[in-house]
C-alpha positions as CSV (number, residue, x, y, z in Angstrom):
1,M,36.9,11.3,-15.1
2,A,37.3,14.8,-16.5
3,N,39.3,13.5,-19.4
4,H,36.7,10.7,-20.0
5,R,33.9,13.3,-20.0
6,A,35.9,15.6,-22.4
7,Y,36.5,12.7,-24.8
8,S,32.8,11.8,-24.6
9,E,31.7,15.3,-25.3
10,A,34.2,15.6,-28.2
11,G,32.8,12.4,-29.7
12,L,29.3,13.6,-29.3
13,D,30.1,16.9,-31.0
14,Q,31.8,15.0,-33.9
15,K,28.8,12.8,-34.4
16,Q,26.4,15.8,-34.3
17,S,28.7,17.6,-36.8
18,E,28.7,14.6,-39.1
19,T,24.9,14.2,-38.8
20,S,24.4,17.9,-39.6
21,A,26.8,17.7,-42.6
22,W,24.9,14.7,-43.9
23,K,21.5,16.6,-43.5
24,D,23.0,19.6,-45.3
25,F,24.2,17.3,-48.1
26,L,20.7,15.7,-48.5
27,A,19.1,19.2,-48.5
28,L,21.6,20.5,-51.0
29,I,20.8,17.7,-53.5
30,K,17.0,17.8,-52.7
31,I,16.9,14.1,-51.9
32,G,13.1,14.1,-52.0
33,I,13.0,15.2,-55.6
34,V,15.8,12.8,-56.6
35,N,14.0,9.8,-54.9
36,S,10.6,10.5,-56.5
37,N,12.1,11.0,-59.9
38,L,14.1,7.8,-59.6
39,I,10.8,5.9,-59.3
40,T,9.8,7.3,-62.7
41,V,13.2,6.5,-64.2
42,F,12.9,2.9,-63.1
43,T,9.4,2.7,-64.4
44,G,10.6,3.8,-67.8
45,V,13.4,1.2,-67.7
46,W,11.0,-1.5,-66.5
47,L,8.4,-0.9,-69.2
48,A,11.0,-0.7,-71.9
49,I,12.3,-4.1,-70.9
50,Q,8.8,-5.6,-70.7
51,F,7.6,-4.2,-74.1
52,T,10.8,-4.7,-76.1
53,G,11.2,-8.3,-74.9
54,T,14.7,-7.8,-73.4
55,G,15.6,-9.4,-70.1
56,F,15.8,-7.8,-66.7
57,L,18.8,-9.7,-65.3
58,T,20.7,-9.5,-68.6
59,N,20.4,-5.7,-68.4
60,I,21.1,-5.3,-64.7
61,D,24.3,-3.4,-65.4
62,T,22.5,-1.0,-67.7
63,I,19.7,-0.6,-65.1
64,L,22.1,0.3,-62.3
65,L,24.1,2.7,-64.4
66,T,20.9,4.4,-65.5
67,L,19.7,4.8,-62.0
68,I,23.1,6.0,-60.7
69,G,23.6,8.3,-63.7
70,S,20.1,9.8,-63.5
71,A,20.4,10.3,-59.7
72,L,23.8,12.1,-60.1
73,I,22.5,14.4,-62.9
74,M,19.3,15.2,-61.0
75,A,21.3,15.9,-57.8
76,G,23.8,18.0,-59.6
77,S,21.0,20.1,-61.2
78,C,19.4,20.6,-57.8
79,V,22.7,21.7,-56.2
80,L,23.1,24.3,-59.0
81,N,19.5,25.4,-58.4
82,N,20.4,26.1,-54.8
83,Y,23.5,27.9,-55.9
84,I,21.6,30.1,-58.3
85,D,18.7,30.8,-55.9
86,R,20.8,31.7,-52.9
87,D,19.8,35.4,-53.3
88,I,16.1,34.7,-53.0
89,D,16.0,31.6,-50.8
90,P,16.6,33.7,-47.6
91,L,13.3,35.4,-48.3
92,M,11.2,32.2,-48.1
93,E,10.5,30.2,-45.0
94,R,10.6,27.0,-47.0
95,T,14.1,27.6,-48.3
96,K,15.8,29.9,-45.8
97,A,17.5,26.9,-44.0
98,R,19.2,25.6,-47.1
99,P,23.0,25.2,-46.6
100,T,23.7,27.7,-49.4
101,V,21.7,30.2,-47.3
102,T,23.0,29.4,-43.9
103,G,26.6,29.4,-45.1
104,T,27.4,25.8,-44.1
105,V,28.2,25.2,-47.8
106,T,29.9,28.0,-49.7
107,P,28.8,29.0,-53.2
108,T,32.1,27.8,-54.7
109,K,31.7,24.4,-53.1
110,A,28.1,24.1,-54.2
111,A,29.0,25.0,-57.8
112,I,31.9,22.5,-57.9
113,L,29.7,19.8,-56.4
114,G,26.9,20.5,-58.8
115,F,29.0,20.4,-61.9
116,S,31.0,17.3,-60.6
117,F,27.7,15.4,-60.2
118,L,26.6,16.4,-63.7
119,A,29.9,15.1,-65.1
120,L,29.9,11.9,-63.2
121,G,26.2,11.3,-64.1
122,T,27.0,11.9,-67.8
123,I,29.8,9.4,-67.7
124,A,27.6,6.8,-66.1
125,L,24.8,7.3,-68.6
126,L,27.3,7.1,-71.5
127,F,27.7,3.5,-70.7
128,T,24.0,3.0,-71.5
129,T,23.0,4.9,-74.6
130,I,23.8,8.2,-76.2
131,T,20.1,8.9,-76.4
132,A,19.6,8.5,-72.7
133,T,22.6,10.7,-72.0
134,V,21.4,13.5,-74.3
135,I,17.9,13.5,-72.9
136,A,19.3,13.7,-69.3
137,L,21.5,16.7,-70.2
138,I,18.7,18.4,-72.0
139,G,16.6,17.9,-68.8
140,A,19.4,19.4,-66.7
141,F,19.8,22.4,-69.0
142,S,16.1,23.0,-69.0
143,Y,15.9,22.9,-65.2
144,V,19.0,24.9,-64.4
145,V,19.0,27.5,-67.2
146,V,15.6,27.7,-68.8
147,Y,13.6,27.3,-65.6
148,T,15.8,28.4,-62.7
149,I,17.8,31.3,-64.3
150,W,15.2,32.5,-66.8
151,S,11.5,31.7,-66.5
152,K,11.2,31.2,-62.7
153,R,11.9,34.9,-62.0
154,K,10.2,36.4,-65.1
155,L,7.2,34.5,-66.3
156,V,3.9,33.5,-64.7
157,S,4.1,30.4,-67.0
158,N,7.3,29.3,-65.2
159,T,5.6,26.3,-63.7
160,V,4.6,24.9,-67.1
161,I,8.0,25.6,-68.5
162,G,9.7,23.9,-65.6
163,S,7.4,20.9,-66.1
164,F,9.5,19.9,-69.1
165,S,12.6,19.0,-67.1
166,G,10.4,17.2,-64.5
167,A,8.9,15.0,-67.2
168,V,12.2,13.8,-68.6
169,P,13.2,11.0,-66.1
170,P,11.0,8.2,-67.5
171,L,12.3,9.1,-71.0
172,I,15.9,8.6,-69.7
173,G,14.9,5.2,-68.3
174,W,13.3,4.0,-71.5
175,A,16.0,5.4,-73.8
176,A,18.7,3.5,-71.8
177,I,17.0,0.3,-72.9
178,D,15.4,1.3,-76.2
179,P,16.9,4.5,-77.8
180,S,14.1,4.5,-80.5
181,L,11.6,5.8,-77.8
182,D,8.4,4.0,-78.3
183,V,5.0,5.8,-78.1
184,M,4.7,4.5,-74.6
185,A,7.9,6.4,-73.6
186,W,6.4,9.7,-74.8
187,S,3.1,8.8,-73.0
188,L,5.0,8.6,-69.7
189,F,6.6,11.9,-70.5
190,L,3.2,13.5,-71.2
191,I,1.7,12.1,-67.9
192,M,4.6,13.5,-65.9
193,F,4.4,16.9,-67.8
194,V,0.7,17.3,-67.2
195,W,0.9,16.1,-63.5
196,Q,3.3,18.8,-62.5
197,P,1.3,22.1,-62.9
198,P,-1.5,21.0,-60.5
199,H,1.1,19.6,-58.1
200,F,3.2,22.8,-58.0
201,Y,0.3,25.2,-58.2
202,A,-1.1,23.6,-55.0
203,L,2.3,24.2,-53.4
204,A,2.4,27.8,-54.7
205,I,-1.0,28.5,-53.0
206,R,0.4,27.2,-49.7
207,R,3.5,29.3,-50.0
208,V,2.0,32.3,-51.9
209,E,3.2,35.0,-49.4
210,E,6.8,33.6,-49.6
211,Y,6.8,33.7,-53.3
212,R,5.4,37.2,-53.3
213,A,8.1,38.3,-50.8
214,A,10.8,36.7,-53.1
215,G,9.3,38.4,-56.2
216,I,8.6,35.2,-58.0
217,P,5.6,35.5,-60.3
218,M,3.9,32.3,-59.5
219,L,0.3,31.9,-60.8
220,P,-1.4,32.5,-57.4
221,V,0.8,35.6,-56.8
222,V,-0.1,37.2,-60.1
223,K,-3.6,35.9,-60.8
224,G,-5.0,34.9,-57.4
225,F,-6.3,31.8,-55.8
226,E,-9.5,31.3,-57.8
227,V,-7.7,31.4,-61.2
228,T,-5.1,29.1,-59.9
229,K,-7.7,26.6,-58.7
230,K,-9.4,26.6,-62.1
231,H,-6.0,25.9,-63.7
232,I,-5.4,23.0,-61.3
233,Y,-8.7,21.4,-62.2
234,L,-8.1,22.0,-65.9
235,W,-4.7,20.2,-65.8
236,I,-6.3,17.3,-63.9
237,V,-9.0,17.0,-66.5
238,V,-6.2,16.9,-69.2
239,L,-4.7,14.0,-67.3
240,F,-7.8,11.8,-67.7
241,P,-7.2,10.4,-71.2
242,L,-3.4,10.1,-71.0
243,P,-3.3,6.7,-69.1
244,F,-5.2,5.2,-72.1
245,L,-2.1,5.7,-74.2
246,L,-0.6,3.0,-72.0
247,H,-3.6,0.6,-72.7
248,T,-1.2,-2.3,-73.3
249,I,-0.4,-2.4,-69.6
250,G,-4.0,-3.7,-69.1
251,I,-7.5,-2.9,-68.1
252,P,-6.8,-3.0,-64.4
253,F,-4.2,-0.3,-64.8
254,L,-6.6,1.9,-66.8
255,I,-9.3,1.5,-64.1
256,L,-6.9,2.4,-61.3
257,A,-5.6,5.4,-63.2
258,T,-9.1,6.6,-63.9
259,L,-10.1,6.2,-60.3
260,L,-7.0,8.2,-59.2
261,N,-7.9,11.0,-61.6
262,I,-11.5,11.1,-60.3
263,G,-10.2,10.9,-56.7
264,W,-8.1,14.0,-57.3
265,V,-11.1,16.0,-58.4
266,I,-13.3,14.7,-55.6
267,T,-10.5,15.6,-53.1
268,G,-10.6,19.2,-54.4
269,I,-14.4,19.4,-54.2
270,Y,-14.5,17.9,-50.7
271,A,-11.6,20.1,-49.4
272,S,-13.2,23.2,-50.8
273,K,-16.1,22.8,-48.3
274,K,-13.8,23.7,-45.5
275,K,-13.5,27.2,-47.1
276,D,-9.8,27.3,-46.2
277,E,-7.5,27.9,-49.1
278,Y,-4.4,26.6,-47.2
279,K,-6.1,23.4,-46.2
280,W,-7.5,22.9,-49.7
281,A,-4.0,23.4,-51.3
282,T,-2.5,21.1,-48.7
283,A,-5.0,18.3,-49.5
284,M,-4.4,18.7,-53.2
285,F,-0.6,18.8,-52.8
286,V,-0.5,15.6,-50.6
287,Y,-2.9,13.8,-53.0
288,S,-0.7,14.7,-56.0
289,I,2.3,13.1,-54.4
290,Q,0.4,9.9,-53.6
291,Y,-1.1,9.9,-57.1
292,L,2.3,9.9,-58.8
293,T,3.7,7.2,-56.6
294,I,0.7,4.9,-56.9
295,L,0.4,5.4,-60.6
296,F,4.0,4.7,-61.5
297,V,4.4,1.8,-59.1
298,S,1.2,0.3,-60.4
299,M,2.6,0.3,-63.9
300,V,5.4,-2.0,-62.7
301,I,3.0,-4.2,-60.6
302,F,0.4,-4.7,-63.4
303,T,3.1,-5.9,-65.8
304,L,4.0,-8.6,-63.3
305,I,0.4,-9.9,-62.8
């Protein structure tokens, strides 16, 4: 009985250790960011197929390589972000449990994993097009070097600068099918670029004290809540005309996109009545996530109708 119990406990400990290791891995690669960006990569691929007249099934290998390669490069970039930020992450509640902070993943292992993922992702994308590969690497460089190492710690405009790398995924998807990059591809890029400041400014309001403690000059830290809220509304207004660049998807899409934009503004106005900055920022942040998912999924759906 004693031996049986010991074996059972040992097995339980091993399972818990494996589960913990898997959770650490997912946290290290920022699986939420990877998943949401893969939606936009696929949308870029899908629209390129639809509007260039190429077949979906005949390009299934390219599609899979694009998704795998993009996921690896994004994951590698996120791992390197964790590696670089391990000095400031302990100062923030949101990031203090990251494996590079707790020590469950050593800096050396994180760096090796990050660069390995970048290399593997590059190889996968090279089997699609050179254009897609170059765009992906530019996005990775922009995120790791231009944003994480440079602007994030020095400039109040860091969010806008960081939006460039976040807008690259649909371009990668389109370029894997059509390297010439139609106007529609750049329209997807613009939508992603403009969407990000109001999304991340809302997050920054929610986490303002953490950013202040870490010495990161986010807009609400430097300029305050009122200025940040004005910037959020301004960026949302800039979003209004951008879906019309994708008018070939159809009138139903344009109506939905316009309603989503109006809904974002209304959400902000309604939430402001509660006179609680945290609740306002939370409402705007949650809406921004739903907005992006609905908008990009609808692009696929409306081309099927």
